[in-house]
C-alpha positions, -999 to 999 in steps of 0.1 A, spaced: 855 738 742 855 704 725 835 690 750 809 720 753 810 712 712 806 673 709 776 668 732 752 692 719 760 674 684 753 638 700 725 650 710 713 666 675 718 632 665 700 609 686 667 633 678 673 636 643 672 596 645 641 598 667 625 619 639 637 593 609 623 564 631 592 582 637 587 590 602 596 553 589 569 541 619 541 570 601 553 554 569 548 514 579 513 519 593 487 517 570 467 553 563 433 559 572 404 560 548 396 595 553 374 591 521 330 575 530 350 552 558 316 538 565 300 528 528 335 508 515 333 482 543 293 478 537 301 474 499 329 446 507 307 435 536 275 424 514 294 416 486 315 390 504 284 378 522 260 376 500 284 359 473 304 333 489 273 316 500 258 316 466 287 308 447 292 272 471 252 267 467 258 272 429 289 245 433 267 221 451 239 225 429 257 219 395 277 191 413 241 175 422 229 178 388 257 165 370 260 133 393 225 127 386 227 137 347 257 104 350 233 84 367 209 88 344 236 80 317 245 51 330 210 37 334 200 48 296 231 32 285 224 3 305 191 2 289 208 5 255 228 -15 254 211 -47 256 187 -32 225 220 -26 204 233 -59 211 200 -75 194 195 -53 171 231 -62 156 226 -99 165 190 -98 146 191 -110 110 162 -105 89 143 -139 86 123 -135 52 133 -115 24 124 -114 -9 144 -128 -41 146 -106 -71 163 -119 -100 142 -108 -137 156 -97 -165 185 -123 -161 176 -141 -192 184 -174 -173 162 -204 -187 157 -224 -153 150 -215 -117 182 -209 -101 199 -228 -76 212 -208 -41 174 -192 -35 174 -180 2 154 -212 16 135 -189 39 127 -164 10 92 -152 8 85 -132 -25 102 -150 -53 102 -126 -87 115 -144 -119 91 -127 -150 109 -116 -180 129 -148 -183 135 -177 -207 127 -204 -180 110 -230 -199 111 -259 -167 109 -262 -132 130 -287 -116 110 -314 -96 108 -307 -60 129 -274 -65 105 -253 -54 98 -278 -19 128 -264 -2 109 -227 5 85 -231 32 84 -196 41 74 -188 1 46 -168 -2 44 -149 -36 59 -164 -67 61 -146 -102 71 -164 -128 54 -144 -156 65 -138 -191 88 -170 -197 81 -200 -217 66 -226 -194 39 -253 -206 19 -280 -196 43 -306 -195 73 -288 -180 57 -274 -142 41 -309 -133 43 -315 -95 65 -281 -91 44 -264 -71 23 -291 -46 51 -292 -17 51 -251 -12 28 -251 20 26 -212 24 23 -203 -12 -9 -173 -17 0 -159 -48 11 -174 -83 14 -157 -114 22 -179 -143 9 -151 -171 24 -145 -204 35 -182 -207 29 -210 -232 -1 -232 -209 -25 -247 -226 -44 -261 -194 -48 -250 -159 -19 -269 -137 -36 -294 -115 -11 -296 -84 -19 -262 -72 -13 -257 -29 -43 -252 -7 -35 -220 4 -34 -200 -28 -52 -177 -28 -47 -155 -62 -40 -170 -93 -33 -154 -127 -29 -171 -161 -36 -142 -183 -22 -144 -217 -18 -179 -223 -31 -209 -247 -54 -224 -223 -83 -233 -242 -93 -266 -219 -103 -265 -182 -115 -293 -160 -131 -293 -124 -98 -314 -111 -78 -289 -114 -96 -266 -90 -105 -294 -65 -73 -282 -43 -81 -245 -44 -111 -239 -20 -97 -208 -8 -94 -188 -42 -103 -154 -40 -89 -142 -71 -87 -157 -103 -79 -140 -135 -80 -160 -173 -80 -131 -193 -66 -131 -233 -70 -170 -234 -90 -194 -259 -120 -202 -236 -157 -210 -250 -188 -225 -241 -178 -260 -252 -183 -289 -228 -145 -292 -231 -134 -260 -231 -153 -248 -201 -180 -266 -189 -209 -261 -165 -203 -255 -131 -165 -262 -139 -158 -237 -116 -183 -245 -83 -156 -256 -64 -142 -226 -57 -162 -219 -29 -147 -185 -17 -141 -167 -49 -148 -133 -54 -134 -120 -86 -133 -137 -119 -117 -120 -148 -126 -141 -184 -124 -105 -205 -110 -111 -241 -118 -154 -245 -140 -165 -269 -175 -166 -243 -207 -164 -265 -224 -166 -231 -221 -164 -197 -206 -192 -180 -232 -211 -162 -226 -224 -124 -207 -196 -111 -196 -197 -74 -226 -181 -50 -198 -160 -34 -184 -142 -65 -188 -104 -61 -168 -90 -94 -173 -108 -125 -152 -95 -159 -166 -108 -192 -149 -75 -217 -144 -84 -255 -161 -118 -260 -191 -131 -282 -219 -128 -259 -247 -123 -276 -277 -134 -254 -284 -144 -216 -290 -181 -210 -323 -187 -186 -313 -183 -150 -273 -167 -159 -274 -149 -124 -290 -174 -106 -276 -176 -67 -251 -145 -73 -273 -125 -51 -239 -111 -37 -225 -97 -71 -216 -64 -72 -195 -54 -105 -209 -71 -138 -188 -61 -168 -200 -69 -205 -188 -43 -224 -170 -50 -261 -197 -76 -268 -228 -84 -291 -254 -76 -268 -289 -66 -281 -324 -56 -264 -338 -90 -272 -309 -108 -257 -311 -92 -227 -337 -112 -204 -359 -93 -183 -358 -117 -156 -314 -120 -163 -304 -95 -146 -331 -89 -114 -316 -120 -97 -288 -98 -93 -305 -79 -63 -271 -62 -51 -255 -55 -83 -244 -17 -85 -225 -15 -113 -232 -27 -151 -208 -20 -179 -227 -23 -215 -202 -1 -237 -198 -8 -271 -226 -34 -275 -255 -36 -298 -280 -17 -280 -305 3 -294 -331 13 -260 -324 16 -221 -327 -24 -210 -354 -24 -189 -361 -44 -159 -327 -34 -143 -322 -41 -101 -328 -15 -81 -299 -12 -62 -282 -5 -92 -259 30 -94 -239 28 -127 -247 20 -159 -224 24 -190 -239 28 -223 -214 40 -242 -213 34 -279 -243 13 -286 -271 23 -313 -293 43 -289 -317 60 -311 -298 56 -341 -329 44 -358 -348 77 -352 -330 96 -375 -358 124 -379 -363 126 -343 -359 166 -335 -374 173 -303 -369 151 -272 -395 159 -237 -384 149 -211 -404 171 -182 -415 159 -151 -389 130 -144 -365 121 -123 -333 124 -145 -299 134 -125 -283 160 -149 -254 158 -128 -249 118 -136 -262 120 -168 -235 110 -200 -228 140 -221 -229 113 -252 -266 104 -243 -276 119 -279 -246 120 -298 -268 103 -323 -295 130 -327 -283 158 -351 -301 194 -350 -327 183 -323 -341 200 -291 -343 184 -254 -368 195 -228 -358 190 -192 -379 213 -174 -388 202 -140 -364 174 -139 -340 174 -109 -311 194 -116 -278 188 -99 -249 213 -105 
């Protein structure tokens, strides 16, 4: 009984063990993909095939791009480094020196030797030490306006400055032109001094002078003050300013190269014969605020200025529009004269059939007339 019952039990156990082992094996095996078995592998394969090579290629391209950029940066750095070094090392060889309104009484020491522009205006400088300026070989522009310089305190001061081109000595106490001016000088300003005497020796060393300004002085037409042909050595002079002096006539013997002549505020009442002979290059002439009359303006005087373009006769004593003006004239100022003043009963002015350009006619041309009529029919009108 015992044997018959034990054997089947062992058999059952074996069978149960085999069933359990089969279940375990089934559990360990991968489950079959039942839903869309063909779609998933295609999607996965396309992703892997398409993405992997592109990622690798992009990485290579990025690497090559970064390498090329690094090379360019290295090259740029190599090329830029010496420039930076040059800029750091380089120092300006010429620079200005400013010391105005400091109330100094002499030219200060310690000015950089390579200074090109030295501005010392509005001080109390009354003298220039001899040979002090000779050290400044590069100086081109010296301004000493509004100081206290006199004739004896600047002798020999400018003789040894080889590059000086512009010298401003206006508003000082000078009574004569310095005689030791450098040959390189191109512009000289001596306005608002006490100049009363001028000699040819002052200009003997300045053949290259282009601009000369002598306004607000005491220069006259005397043999000592402003002798004839005193300015003739200035063969390249282009601009001459003699405003507000004591001239009674236009200076004789002006340089043939002159183009602008300013004589405002003098005592000029008439022109001498041949006042403008040889000055055919003259373009601008200012004779305003003088004592000119129609008799004082000689017929042939202004005709010699064949290239004259601008003529200012404002504030004189003219009673008529001057005749015999050069044909090259473009601007004529007759303001503040006595034109039409004697015709106090004039009522009507007829100017028909003329070539008057209304665009250039001064609005004050007939201001001396009161209660009159002007007829300008058939006249060239320009709005």
